[in-house]
N, C-alpha and C positions, 0 to 999 in steps of 0.2 A: 591070590595071596595078598594080604594087607601088611605093609611095612611102614613104620613111622619114618617119614621123610628125613628128619634130622638125624635119627639114629642110623639110617642107611648111609647118608653122606659121611657121618662121623666114622662109621666102620670101614667104609670103602677108602676113605682118606688115610686112616691109620694103616690099613693093609697095604696101600700103594707106597707108603713111606717106609715101611718096615720089612716088606717081603722082597727077596731078591728077584723073584719072577715077575715083579711089577716095577722093577727098577727103571727110573727115567720117565715114568708116565707123568704127563703134565695136565693138571686140572685148571679150570678157571678159578679165580680167587674166591674165597669163601663169601665175600661181600656181594659177589654177583650170583653165586649159587643160592644164598639166603639173604636177599636184600632186606627182608623184614627186620633183621637184627641189626641193620646198619643205617637205614634211612627212615626218616620220620613218617608218621601215618599220612600227613598231608601230601608228601611226595608220592607215596604209593596210591593214594586216592586219585590224584591227577592222572597218574599212569593208567589206572583202571578206566577213567572217564574217556581217555583217548580211544581205548579199545572199544568201550561201550558205544561210543558215537561213530564207530566205523572209520576212525582216522580222517575225519572230515577236514578238508583243506590242508592235509599233511602231504608234503612233497616226497617223492620217491627218489632214492639214490641207488643205482644199480638194481632197479626193479624191487626195492625194499622200502617200506615205510620207515622213515627215520624221525624220531621224536626226541627232543631234549627238554627235560623237566628241571626247573630250578629246585634245588634241595637246600633247605636251611638246617641249621643246628637247633637244638631244643630250646635255646634261649632267644630265639628270634623275636618273641614278643616281650622280652625283658628277663632279667636275671631274678630268680627266686631267692638267691643268696649270693654272697660274694664269690664263692667257688664256681658258680654257674657261668661266670664270665670267661672261664677257661674251656668252654664247650668246644671251641675250634680245635683244641688240643686233645682233650680227653675223648671226644667223639670222632676223631679222625679215623676214617675207615681203614687206612693202611696200618695205623698204630694198633688198632683193635685186632686186625687180622694177624699181625705179628704175634700178639699174645695168644690168640687162638691156636696158631700153629706150634708155638712152644709147647702148649699143653697136649697137642697131638703128637709131637715128637717124644715127650716124656710124660705119658699118662701115669697118674699115681697108681693105677691098678695093674700096670704092665711091667714085667721084668725085662722085656725085649725078646728077640728071637734067638735061637741057638747060634752062638758065635758073634752075636751083636747085642750082648746084654747091656742094658742102659747104664749100669754101674761103671762100665768102662769109660764113660764120659764124665765121671765125677758128678753124677746127677744131683747129689745133695748139695755140694758146693755151688754148682750152677744154679740151683733153685734159689739159694740165698743171694748170690751175686746178682742174678737177673732182677729180683725184686728190690734189692738195695739200689740198683741202678735206675729202676723205674721211679723210685722215690726221689733220687737225686735229680733226675730229669724233670720231674713234676715240680720240684722246688724251684728250679731255675725258671720254669714257666710262671710260677706264682710270683716271683720277683718281678717279672716283666709286666705283671698286672697289679703291682703295688700290694701284693699279699705276702704274708710272712711265712712262718713255720707251718708245716702241715699239722693241723689240729690233732690232738691225741684222741684215741678212742677208749672210752671206759664203759663197759657194758652195764654198769650200775647207774650211769648218769645219762642225761639227755645228750643227743648228738645234734649239733647246731645245724648242719647242712642237710636239708632234704634233697630229693632228686626226682625230677619229672622227665622221663626219657622221651616221651612222645613216640615210643615204639609200639607196635602191635604184632601179635603173633599171626601166623599164616591164616588161622581161622577167623581172624578179625578181633580177637580179644586183646585189649591193651596190656602192656607190661604193668605190673603193680608199681605204684608210685609211693614215695615216702615224704611226709610233711617235715618242715623244719622243726628242730627241737624235739625230735622223736626219742622216746625212752624205750629201750629194748628190754628192760628188766620188768617183765610182766608175766602173768600166769602161764601163757602159752610157751614161754621161753625158759622157765625155771630149770627144766631138766638140762637144756643146752648150757645155760650159765653154770650150773653145777659141774657138768663134765669139763667145760673149759677150765674152771678153777682147779679141778683135780689134775688135769693133764699139765697145766702150766706149773703147778707145784712140783710135779715129778720131773719135768724138763729142767726147771731151775735147780733141782737137786742134782741132776746129772752134771749140769754146767759147773756147779760149785764143788763137786767131789771128783770129777773125772781126772784120771792120770794119763789120758790119751795124748799123743802129740797133736800139734795144731791141725795138720791136714786130716788126720783120722777123726778128731773131734768135730771139725767143721763138717765133714762128710756125714758123720752120724747125725749131727744136729739138723742139717738140712733135710735128711731123710725122715727124721722124727717129726719135724714141723709139717712137712707135706703129708706125712703118713703114707708113704709109698711102700712098694713091696720090698724095698731094701732096708726098711726101718728095723733096728735091732730088736724091737719088741713093740709091735703095733698095739697089743693089748694093754701094755703099760703106758705108752705115750700117745696113743690115739692119733688124731690128725687135727691140729689146730686150724689148718687151712680149710678143711671141710666144715668143721664146727663153726667157725666164724661166718662162713657163707650161709650155713643153715640159720644162724642167729639173726642175720640181717635180711634174710630172704623176704620175710613178711608176705608170703604168698597168700592170696585170698582163696577161700574154699571154691572149688570149681569142679563140675562134673557130678555124676550121680553119687559117687562114693566120697565126695568132699575132698578130693585130692588138692594139694596146694599147687597153684599156678606158679611156676618158677619166675623169680624176679631177676633183676639185672645181674647180681653176683652169681647166680646159678648157671649162667651161660658164660663160658670163657670169652666168647667173642664180644660180649657186652660189658664185661667186668670193669674195664678201664674207664668207662663213661662216668661212673658214680664216684664222687669225691670220698665217700666212705671207704672205698677200696684202698686208698692211699693211707688213710688213718689206721685201718686194720693192719695193713702190712707194715706200717711203721711200728706197730706193737709187736708183730711177729719178728721183724728184723731186729728189734731191741734185744732179743735173746741171742742173736749172733754177736752183737756188740758186747753183751755181757760176757759171752764166752771169750771173745777176742781180748777183752780186758784182763783175763786171767793169765795171759801169756806175756812175756817180757816185751816192753816197748822196743820198736826198732830204733837203733842208734846209728851214729855216724858210720861205724864200721860195717853195718848191715847194708848201707846205701852206697858207699863210695865205690867207684870204679877206678882203681888207682892209675891205670894207664890211659884214661880217657877223660876229656873235659869238653863241655859245651862252651865254645868261645863266644858265640853270638847267635841270636835268633832273628830271622828276618820274616816278619809276618805283618800283614796290613793292620794298622792301628784301628781301622774302622771296617766292620763287617756289616752286611745289609741283609735284612729279611723282608719278605713281602708275602702277600696272598696272591695265588693264581688259581685259575679254574681247572677242574679236572672232571672228565666225563666217565661215569661208570655205567656199565650195561645192567639195567634192572629189569630186563624183559621177563625174567623168571617170576617177577612179582605179579604178573598179569596172567590170569587163568585163560587157557585156550581151549577151543572146542576140538573135538575129534576131526580128523581130516577125512572128508568125503568128496567124491567127485574130482573135478579138475583143480589143480593147484598150479601155482606159478613155477617157472623154471629158473628161479633165481639161485645164486650160488649157495645160499644157506639151506634151502629146502633140499637141494640135490644131495647135500652131505648128511641130511637126516635131522637137522634141527627143526623143531615143530612149533616155534612161536609163529603161528599162522592165524590170520583172521580172514574169513571168506576167501580162502585160497591164496592169500597174499601174505608173504613174510613181513615181519615188522621187527624193529629194534627200538627200544625205549631206553634212553640214557638219563641218568641223574647228574646234573651239573652242580658242583659244590666248590666253594672257596676253601683252599687249604694252604697251610703255612709252608713257605719255601724260603730258600736263601740263595744269594748269589755265590757261585763257586769262589773258592779262595785257595791259596797255596802258602806254604811256609818253607823256609830253608834254614837248616841248622848247620852252623859251622862247627864241626866236631874235630878235635885234635886227638889223635891216637898215637901211642908210642910204638905200635907194631900192627901188623896185619892180624885181624881177629874178627870173629863173629860177635855181633851185639844185637840187642833188641831196642827198638824205639817205641815209646808210648807217649800219647798225648791225651790229656784230660782238659775239660773245661769246668770251671767252678765259679762261684759267686765271689765278688770282691767286697760288696757291702750288703747289709741286710735291708729290709724294706724301709727302714727309717734313715738310711744313709750312713749308718755306723759301720766302720771297717770290721770285717770278720777276721778273727785270728784263727790260724790253722788248727789250734787245739779244739776249737768249737766248730770247725768248718770242714774237717777231713771227710766226713760222711757225705758231703754235698758235691764231690767231684765226680763228673760223668766222663766215662772213657770214650774217646772218639776214634782212636786208632792204635794198633799194636802190630808191629811187623819186624822181620829179621833183616839185618843189613850186614854186609861185609865191609868192615872198615879196613882202610889201608894205612900204612905208617905215614904220618903227617896230617895235613889238613884235609878233611872230608866235607864236602858240601852235600848235605842230604836234603834234596828237594822233594816235596810231596804235595800233590794236588788233593783237594778235598774229594774229588770224584774217585780217587783211588783208595780212599780209606776203607779198611776192612769192616765187616759186619753190616754195611749199608747197602741197600738195594734200590733199584728204580721201581717205578710203579709197574704192576703186573700188566701184561698184555691183556686187552679186554677180551671178553667172551667172543664177540663177533670176529675180532682180528685173529684170535686163536683158531676159530673155525676156518677162516679164510686161508690161513697159512697151512693148516693140515690138509684142507681140500686141494690146495695148489700142489702140495708135496705128493698127494696121492694120484693126481691127474696130469702132472707135468714134471719137468726136470728140476723144479724148485726143491731146494734142500731145506728141510725144517730143522733149525738149529735151536737147541736149548741154550738159555742165556743165564750165566752165573749171576748177572746183575739183577735177575728176577727170582733168586732163590727164595723159597718160602720161609726160610729161617732167618732172614735179615730184617733189619729195622728200616723203615722208609728213609731214604737219603734226605728227603725234604726236611725231616725233623731233627737234623743234626744240631742245629743252633736254636737256642731260645729266641723268642720273638724280639726281645729288646724293647726299645721305646723310640718314639719319633725323634726325640732330642738326644738319643743315645743312652745306653745303660752299660755300666762298667762290669766286665767279667775278667777272668784271668785264665790264660792257658798254662798248663803245667807240662813241661817236656822232660822226658827221662831217657837217658841212654844207659843201658845196663848189660852186664855180661849175659851171653846167651846160655841158657840152661836147656839142653835138649829134652823134649818130652819123652816119655817111655816109648811111645810109638810116633814116628816122624809124621808131621802134619801132611795130610792128603795122601799118605803112602798106601792107604787101604781103600780109597774111594776116589771117584772123579768128581771134583767140586762143581763141574759144569752140570752134571746130571743128578747130584745128590748132595745132601747136607751131612752125610756120614754119620747118621744117628746110630749110636752103639758101636762105632768103629774104634773108639779110643784114640783116633788120630785127628780130631777136630781142632786142636789147639796149637798156638804158635810155639809155646815153650812150656816149661814145667813150673813157672812162677805161680804162686797163689793168685787166684782171681782178685783183681783190684789192687794188687801190689803197686805202689807202696802205701796206699790208703786203706789197706785191709785190716789194720789194727789201730786202735785209738792213738792219737798223737798227744803226748803229754808235754813234750818239749819240742817246739817247732825248730829250734836251732839244729837239730839232727838232720834236717832237710838241706842244710847249707853245705852241700857237697858239689864239686865241680861238674858232675854229670847230671845234675838236676837244674832246671831253670824255670822260674815263673815269669810270665810275660803278660802285661796288662793290655786289654783290648776294649773296644766299645762296639756294641751292636745297635745299629740304627734300624728302625722299622719304617718302611714305606706303607702308608695307610691305604693308598688306592691300589686296586688290583692291577697287576702288571700286564696280563694277557687275557684275551678272550678266545676260547677254543672254538 
């Protein structure tokens, strides 16, 4: 039986995350299963050479050949445009893995399994908020590199930023590239351009004429734009998400029947690498802001928490980022021969792993510099008139634009990126709410490597060692390293926004229907802290910033400094 490798992994991963009888199964991260989609062709070529040359002069560790290969980002030989200078961010393997798993959790073609329908998780609203937050985080990183607003995308005009991924598929064919100043309005794309025009007209008509309440309208719009199974009318509204990806795919004819070879945006695990992704989704999310603008602006009474005020904020004025090294197992990128005759008795082969050369197991790792930050903490002095539940939120946003001009909230609300959101029990009087960055929600540590995962499972099966699942490695989290934008060597000004707000219980209590240690609770309806709209209070346009002048809101200026030299060597 012949099965497409990528389709097999995709199907198995979806099954493991959505079926109860596969609950708690732990896989290696997608960048170690399919390193071709995360590491450049040069890195994989060096790995192949080590195996081809019989691991000459390579030392063994625990009877296993261990190789570490330096891996660069696609701009190692120079930037092809200004946006290419952000390759360390857009090509981060953990960042791209996060987006891949989001689309595994909520595939556009899937309703969910009985009892775990994806609509329970407000999938339409989540789709909009996740992509809006990706745009906000990307903009913060652009400011750290003296770049300004995300450039718009117009399918009738040239797009300034090309992209050269330096990736290749398993069979050796390179991912299609795109030159600078590329025009997508050409003969092969006319049908797609026409369809996009038709569907955007109909979506705009819905926005301008709907009488739905805010939550219903947002949920419907998100489902329309993604074109998922919850769309109110897929035939009428289509899927802008899919059509835009088709438009920019630019696949070259390949194979006997002239099939298109998928480019960067046709793979979820590579989409974030291309600067055009952010321009396209800026256009898609503009429909959300158009919808939000049809609802009343939040005012003072919508924000104030009458019995509560933030008296003071204690947070370091200076935060620090740096690059450090990370090793990922890319052994899967090297073809291995069938096992015949005697083989080594090392721990990997005993458990069934077959990365073997001439009877000897091997591990090849790619070493890459990645953005990180020093941990920090904050303390809020909160005064409450009585004992009560509340929620705390923290966002980070820009203070100035790329030219040093102060940004006013009316033009800046869409650029705030959510860092944390949690429930707290306030007591009457002064409350000191201390929170470490390591404890922020949504964020995860780097996944256990392929080799270490095998080692732990083997130990659990042959000894008294207990294999523990780690919530800090949940597949649905964002890499904790990427919490803060890079900043600059001399410091770059940002601002934190703190909010203490009344607790509105969600329809289903958080974590009440699943164990967050073993699952992300997809389709459970109990994933969320409270019932507030995603992104509140920045989920609607700000027309008058003085409405934010309430005692339970607080803005606080910070500076982020970047240390240019790598901090550690693994």
